[in-house]
C-alpha positions as CSV (number, residue, x, y, z in Angstrom):
1,M,18.6,9.9,-10.9
2,N,21.0,8.6,-13.4
3,S,19.7,5.1,-14.0
4,T,16.4,3.4,-14.8
5,G,15.2,0.1,-13.5
6,L,15.7,-1.2,-10.0
7,T,18.1,0.7,-7.8
8,R,18.6,1.9,-4.2
9,V,17.6,5.5,-3.5
10,K,18.1,7.8,-0.6
11,L,14.7,8.9,0.8
12,S,15.9,12.5,0.5
13,Q,16.0,12.0,-3.3
14,L,12.3,11.0,-3.4
15,K,9.4,13.4,-3.5
16,S,5.7,12.6,-2.8
17,N,3.6,13.0,-5.8
18,P,1.6,16.2,-5.4
19,N,-1.1,14.7,-7.7
20,N,-1.4,11.4,-5.7
21,P,-5.1,10.7,-5.5
22,R,-4.7,8.4,-2.4
23,I,-4.8,9.2,1.3
24,I,-4.1,7.0,4.4
25,K,-5.9,7.4,7.7
26,D,-3.9,7.5,10.9
27,D,-4.6,4.0,12.1
28,K,-3.7,2.5,8.7
29,F,-0.6,4.6,8.6
30,R,0.6,3.3,12.0
31,K,0.0,-0.2,10.8
32,L,2.0,0.4,7.6
33,V,4.9,1.9,9.6
34,T,4.9,-1.1,11.9
35,S,4.7,-3.5,8.9
36,I,7.7,-1.8,7.3
37,T,9.7,-1.8,10.6
38,E,9.0,-5.5,11.3
39,F,9.3,-6.7,7.7
40,P,11.5,-4.4,5.7
41,E,12.2,-7.2,3.1
42,M,8.8,-6.5,1.8
43,L,10.1,-3.3,0.3
44,E,12.5,-5.4,-1.8
45,A,9.6,-7.3,-3.3
46,R,7.5,-4.1,-3.8
47,P,9.9,-1.3,-4.5
48,I,8.7,2.3,-4.7
49,V,8.2,3.4,-8.4
50,C,9.4,6.8,-9.3
51,D,10.3,9.0,-12.3
52,P,13.9,10.1,-12.9
53,D,13.2,13.3,-10.9
54,G,12.3,11.2,-7.9
55,V,8.6,11.9,-8.0
56,V,6.9,8.8,-6.6
57,L,4.3,7.2,-9.0
58,G,3.7,4.1,-6.8
59,G,4.3,3.9,-3.1
60,N,3.6,7.3,-1.8
61,M,2.2,5.9,1.5
62,R,5.1,3.5,1.8
63,L,7.5,6.5,1.3
64,K,5.8,8.4,4.1
65,A,5.9,5.3,6.3
66,C,9.6,4.7,5.5
67,R,10.4,8.2,6.6
68,E,8.4,7.8,9.8
69,A,10.2,4.4,10.4
70,G,13.6,6.2,10.1
71,L,14.8,4.5,7.0
72,K,17.5,6.4,5.0
73,E,17.4,4.4,1.7
74,V,14.8,2.2,-0.1
75,P,14.6,0.1,-3.2
76,A,13.1,2.0,-6.1
77,Y,12.2,1.2,-9.6
78,V,12.9,4.3,-11.8
79,V,10.8,4.6,-15.0
80,T,11.0,6.9,-18.0
81,W,7.3,6.7,-19.1
82,E,5.5,9.6,-20.8
83,E,3.0,11.5,-18.6
84,A,-0.1,9.6,-19.9
85,K,1.5,6.3,-18.9
86,Q,2.5,7.6,-15.5
87,R,-1.0,8.8,-14.8
88,E,-2.4,5.4,-15.9
89,F,0.1,3.6,-13.7
90,I,-0.8,5.7,-10.6
91,I,-4.4,4.6,-10.9
92,K,-3.8,1.0,-12.0
93,D,-1.3,0.4,-9.2
94,N,-3.9,1.3,-6.6
95,V,-7.0,-0.4,-8.0
96,G,-8.0,-3.4,-5.9
97,Y,-8.9,-6.0,-8.6
98,G,-9.2,-8.9,-6.3
99,E,-11.4,-9.5,-3.3
100,W,-10.8,-11.4,-0.1
101,D,-12.1,-14.9,0.2
102,W,-13.5,-14.4,3.7
103,D,-14.4,-18.1,4.1
104,A,-10.8,-19.2,3.4
105,L,-9.4,-16.5,5.7
106,A,-11.8,-17.5,8.5
107,N,-10.9,-21.2,8.2
108,E,-7.3,-21.3,7.1
109,W,-5.7,-18.2,8.7
110,D,-5.1,-16.9,12.2
111,P,-7.3,-13.8,12.7
112,V,-4.8,-12.4,15.3
113,E,-2.0,-12.5,12.7
114,L,-4.3,-11.1,9.9
115,E,-5.2,-8.2,12.1
116,A,-1.5,-7.7,13.1
117,W,-0.6,-7.7,9.4
118,G,-3.0,-4.8,8.7
119,L,-6.1,-6.7,7.5
120,D,-9.3,-5.3,9.1
121,I,-11.3,-8.2,10.5
122,W,-15.0,-7.4,11.0
123,N,-16.8,-9.3,13.7
124,P,-20.5,-8.6,13.8
125,K,-20.8,-10.0,17.3
126,E,-18.4,-7.3,18.5
127,D,-20.5,-4.6,16.9
128,G,-23.7,-5.9,18.5
129,E,-25.3,-5.5,15.1
130,P,-27.5,-8.2,13.6
131,V,-26.0,-10.0,10.6
132,T,-28.0,-9.2,7.5
133,E,-27.5,-10.2,3.8
134,V,-27.5,-7.5,1.2
135,C,-28.3,-8.2,-2.4
136,E,-25.3,-7.1,-4.6
137,L,-27.6,-6.3,-7.5
138,C,-30.2,-4.1,-5.8
139,G,-28.6,-3.2,-2.5
140,K,-31.6,-4.3,-0.5
């Protein structure tokens, strides 16, 4: 790739990172494909991040889903970072720092929409399991 920064890239120019430490299960992958198909503008807000050779540093699962969805081109942010910074980015880009506020989700959001958007909603009544509290400190 000739430029750095935000650009549009043909999917054929992008390569999955062979050192990507993330995987995606079939059901989550299908949800991601559906999400990209129904809301492709999301890719503009969260472009795939790659190096000048087209190796994806951030967005490997999105790349796979874009291919499955039949897209030919995607927004990509091309970076020229040294290898140590690339490796750091790969991990930091995937760390889930935040947590869901389940009370707010339960009271202010539509659970059908949340599930359709890919958020796994757990309902203990559906599982037939008793609801129990677990201490975050000791696990008991």
